[in-house]
Each structure stands twice: as C-alpha cells, then as structure tokens.
C-alpha positions in Angstrom: -0.1 0.0 0.0 1.5 3.3 -1.1 0.1 6.7 0.4 -0.1 10.1 -0.4 0.9 12.3 2.7 -1.1 15.7 2.2 -5.0 15.1 2.3 -4.5 11.2 2.8 -2.7 11.0 6.0 -3.7 14.5 7.1 -7.0 16.2 6.9 -8.5 17.0 3.6 -6.5 19.9 2.0 -9.9 21.5 1.0 -10.7 22.1 4.7 -7.1 22.8 5.3 -7.1 25.8 2.8 -10.5 27.0 3.8 -9.2 27.2 7.5 -6.1 29.2 6.3 -8.2 31.7 4.3 -10.6 32.2 7.3 -7.6 32.8 9.8 -6.0 35.3 7.2 -9.4 36.9 6.8 -9.0 36.9 2.8 -11.9 35.6 0.5 -12.4 32.0 -0.2 -10.6 30.7 -3.2 -7.8 33.2 -2.9 -5.4 30.4 -2.3 -6.7 28.3 -5.1 -6.3 31.1 -7.6 -2.8 31.8 -6.6 -2.2 28.1 -6.9 -3.6 27.9 -10.4 -1.6 30.9 -11.5 1.3 30.0 -13.7 3.7 31.6 -11.1 2.0 29.7 -8.3 2.4 26.4 -10.2 6.1 27.1 -10.6 6.7 28.1 -7.1 4.9 24.6 -5.8 7.1 22.6 -8.7 10.4 24.1 -7.5 9.6 23.6 -3.9 8.6 20.1 -4.3 11.8 19.5 -6.3 13.9 21.0 -3.9 14.9 23.8 -6.0 13.9 26.6 -3.8 13.6 26.9 0.1 10.5 27.5 2.0 11.6 31.1 2.4 11.8 31.4 -1.3 8.2 30.0 -1.5 7.0 31.9 1.4 7.9 35.1 -0.4 6.5 34.2 -3.8 3.4 32.8 -2.9 2.7 35.5 -0.4 3.0 38.0 -3.2 0.3 36.2 -5.3 -2.3 36.0 -2.4 -1.5 39.6 -0.9 -0.6 38.3 2.6 2.4 38.5 4.8 5.1 36.1 4.0 6.5 35.3 7.4 6.0 31.6 8.0 3.5 31.2 5.4 3.6 27.6 4.9 3.4 26.9 8.5 0.1 29.2 8.4 -1.1 27.5 5.5 -0.8 24.1 7.0 -1.9 24.8 10.4 -5.0 22.5 10.2 -3.1 19.6 8.4 -3.7 17.4 11.3 -3.4 13.4 11.3 -5.9 11.5 9.5 -5.8 8.9 12.4 -8.3 6.5 10.9 -6.3 5.9 7.9 -3.0 6.1 9.5 -4.5 3.4 12.0 -5.3 1.1 8.9 -1.7 1.5 7.4 -0.3 0.4 11.0 -2.5 -2.6 10.9 -2.0 -3.6 7.5 1.8 -3.4 8.3 1.3 -5.5 11.2 -0.5 -8.0 9.1 2.7 -8.4 6.9 1.4 -5.8 4.2 4.3 -3.5 2.8 3.7 0.2 3.1 5.2 3.3 1.8 4.5 6.9 1.7 5.2 9.1 -1.3 4.8 12.8 -0.9 5.5 15.9 -3.2 7.2 17.3 -0.2 7.2 21.1 0.8 10.5 21.1 2.5 11.4 20.6 6.2 12.8 23.8 7.3 11.9 25.9 9.1 8.6 24.0 9.3 8.5 20.6 9.0 4.9 19.3 8.1 5.9 15.8 8.7 7.0 16.5 12.5 5.0 14.4 14.9 3.8 11.8 12.2 6.8 9.3 12.8 6.7 8.4 9.0 9.9 6.4 9.2 8.8 4.3 12.2 5.5 3.6 10.8 5.8 3.0 7.1 8.4 0.6 5.4 9.4 3.4 3.1 9.3 7.1 2.7 10.0 8.7 -0.5 9.9 12.5 -0.5 10.2 14.3 -3.8 12.7 17.0 -2.6 15.2 14.4 -1.5 15.2 12.7 -5.0 14.6 15.6 -7.6 11.5 13.9 -8.9 7.8 14.5 -8.1 4.5 12.9 -8.7 2.9 12.4 -11.5 6.4 11.7 -12.8 6.6 7.8 -13.4 10.1 7.9 -12.0 9.0 8.4 -8.3 6.7 5.5 -8.5 9.3 3.3 -9.8 11.5 4.5 -7.2 9.0 3.1 -4.3 8.5 0.0 -6.2 12.2 -0.7 -6.2 12.4 0.0 -2.5 9.5 -2.1 -1.5 10.7 -4.9 -3.9 7.4 -5.0 -5.5 5.5 -4.9 -9.0 2.9 -2.3 -9.9 0.1 -4.8 -9.9 1.0 -5.8 -6.4 0.2 -2.3 -5.0 -2.5 0.0 -4.2 -2.0 3.7 -4.4 -4.1 6.2 -2.3 -4.0 9.9 -3.3 -6.3 12.8 -3.4 -5.2 14.1 -6.7 -6.8 12.5 -10.0 -3.7 13.4 -12.1 -1.3 11.5 -9.7 -4.0 8.4 -9.7 -4.0 8.5 -13.4 -0.2 8.1 -13.7 0.0 5.5 -11.2 -3.0 3.6 -13.1 -0.9 3.8 -16.4 1.9 2.1 -14.5 -0.2 -0.9 -13.4 -1.2 0.3 -9.9 -4.5 -0.2 -8.4 -5.8 3.2 -7.1 -8.1 4.6 -4.6 -9.1 8.3 -4.6 -8.9 9.9 -1.2 -11.6 12.5 -0.5 -13.1 11.6 2.8 -11.1 10.1 5.7 -13.6 7.9 7.1 -14.7 6.5 3.7 -11.1 5.9 2.7 -10.4 4.1 6.0 -13.5 1.7 5.4 -12.5 1.0 2.1 -9.0 0.1 2.8 -10.2 -2.1 5.6 -12.6 -3.7 3.1 -9.9 -4.3 0.6 -7.7 -5.9 3.2 -10.2 -7.9 4.9 -9.4 -5.9 8.3 -12.2 -5.9 10.9 -14.3 -2.6 11.2 -13.5 -0.4 13.9 
C-alpha cells in the first residue's frame, strides 16, 4: 500500500485551505487562484523538487495572495492534522505483513517540518519525499523508485492519493488506485480491501 501524505494521511486539503483563508481573513478561493496561476504552479514545482527554499516559496506565494510572507507555509498547513483513521489502517496493514510506503510531493522541512509528529520512518516501510530525489508526482520515476524500494511490481500495489492526476499516472503503470476524499470513507474502503475488521 502506497500513500500520498497531504490530504490522505492528513485532514482533507480543501478544509485545510479554507481554514487558512478564514484565519487570514481573505476571500475564499484566494489560495486556489494563486495555486492555479502559472507563477504559483512554478513555485510549488520548484519547492517540491527542492530547487527553492521554504523562504523563497513563502515570499513568492504570499505576493500572489497579498498576505504576509512570514512563516506562510506553517500558517497554510496549520490544520493539516493527522488522519488518524487512515493511519490506523496503515499500521494494522503493516502489522499483518503488508508492505507500506509514503510518497509525498514534499514542501521542505526547514524551518517548518509538516511531517513532524507523524513518525513516518517508524510507521511505514519506505518514505519517499520528492525534494530528496529531485522528482515529483506524477512523474513515473517517483513511482518506480518506491516500487524498487518495496521490491514489488505495480500490480501488487494499491496507491492512495487525493489528486486525480497522480492516480492516473499510477494507473498507467499498473497500480490499483483509490481516490481519497474523505478520511472515514477511505479507511472503510481500505479495511474492506484488506479484510481488516471494522472499528
């Protein structure tokens, strides 16, 4: 089982973004308009590949939204709390002998580490963060990297992500996929697929 991080092992990112906009007292949709802007897309791409720092992203993305840049990434991800139900399934699956991995388009770890408190290294067999390898989803190379680390073929793996673009890329390689939009629904579907008892 291969899991995306943001929006799968954390709260739904639509809710995270809405919470951010409300705290900042900016109009709903401001973040997604900046994200859809070519400049916003490039800032995310470069951060996820490790080409720029969080400080660079903070400054650039803040300018697109018209907000303060200080510690912007931490402010944005303030509500990206653990999706405990999904994390519990992953833990139980691993205990039952299922190989598990996380593949994340990472957003850097300094000065703000969004993975802190999740103990990914201790909870999953493999953790692949895009910035550490200079490759990001949906590039097939990042999926091939995690397959190599797990010692498995695509047809032996289920990939869980909240992005349809990433799911399509995984499907083309032969993964089974699950579109993650709701923590409770995803946890129940994973339990059903694995034959794990309901909570």
